[in-house]
N, C-alpha and C positions, 0 to 999 in steps of 0.2 A: 242166378247163375247164367252166364252167357254160353250158349252152345255154339261151337264152331262147326259149320257144315259146308262141305263142298256143294256146288250147285246141284249135282245129281242127288246127293243125300238130302238137300233141301226139298226137292220134289217128293222124295220118299216121305219126309217129315210132313209135307203138306197133306199127304193121303191120310195121316192120322188126325189131322185137323179139318178134314173136308166138311164135317158137319158143324163146324164152329160158326157162330153168328155173333158178331160180324166175321167175315172172312179174315184170315191173317193179313197183316199189312206188311208190304215191302217198301222200305224207305230207301230211295236212291239218293245218296248224299253227294254225288258228283256235281261238278259245275255245269252250267248250261251248255258250254261248248262241248263238254264231254258227252252229255246226253245227245247232242246233235250228231256226234261222231258214232255213237253206238248206244242202243237202248234195248231193253227187254220188253216183252209183251206180257201183260198180266194173264196168268193161267192158273186159276184156283186161288188167287190172292188179289187184294187191292194194291195198287201201286201209286205211290206219290213221289214227286221229285222235290226234295228239300235240300238245297246245297248245305253242306256241313255247318256253315256259320249261321244258318237260319233255324236250325233245330231247336235251340233254346227258346225261341219265340213260338215255334209251331207246335211243339210236343204237348202243350197244355190242352189242346183240343182232343187228345187221345185218352182212351180208357187204359189205365195201367194193367188191367187184366187181359187186354187184347194181345194175342200173339203178334210179335213184331220181329221182322227180319230186316237187316240193314246191308246195303250193297254199295260198294265204291269201285275203284279201278282194280285194285289188287287185294284189298282187305284191311289196310291199316286205318284209313279214315273211318270206315264202317265200324271197326272195333272200338275206336275212340267214342263214336256216337253211341254204340251199344253200352259202353261203360257209363256214359253220361245218363242214359235212360235207366240203367240199373240203379244208379244213385238216386233217381227220381221215383223209384218204387215199382218200376216195370218188372213183371214176374217172368214172362216167357220171351226170351230174347235169343235171336239167331244172328250170328255174324256169317255172311257168305264168304267163306275162305276162297281166296283167289280172285274174288270180285268178278267184274264184267269180263275180264280176260278169260278166266276159267269157265264162265258161262258160255262164251263163244266156243271154247274147246269141248265142253262136256254136254251142252244142251242144244245150242243153236249156232251152227257154223256160219249162218247168215249175219250174225252179230259181228260187226267189224272189230278188229283189234287195233289198238292205237298205242 
């Protein structure tokens, strides 16, 4: 099941997984130019940038038992990637609702909106 969480709720969720080893993973599936325009800093989670089209090649390196959250611009691409990962057997999946745009509004106003 994919949990839909706004950025602030994601940070609350991270608190419940603080002792996880390895740390939860946040996959940013935006394109490189988007990452240059606005990015998040890892705080209590590991962060990787895998543009959406690279996820089918990259995900095999992950443990399906590891908690994974997915982020994009507004939440649509990240939801598609979360569905893909769910089909591959991943158990704990979070879609960051509102994406990096909501992150800027709720968590860090220094993150640029584009």
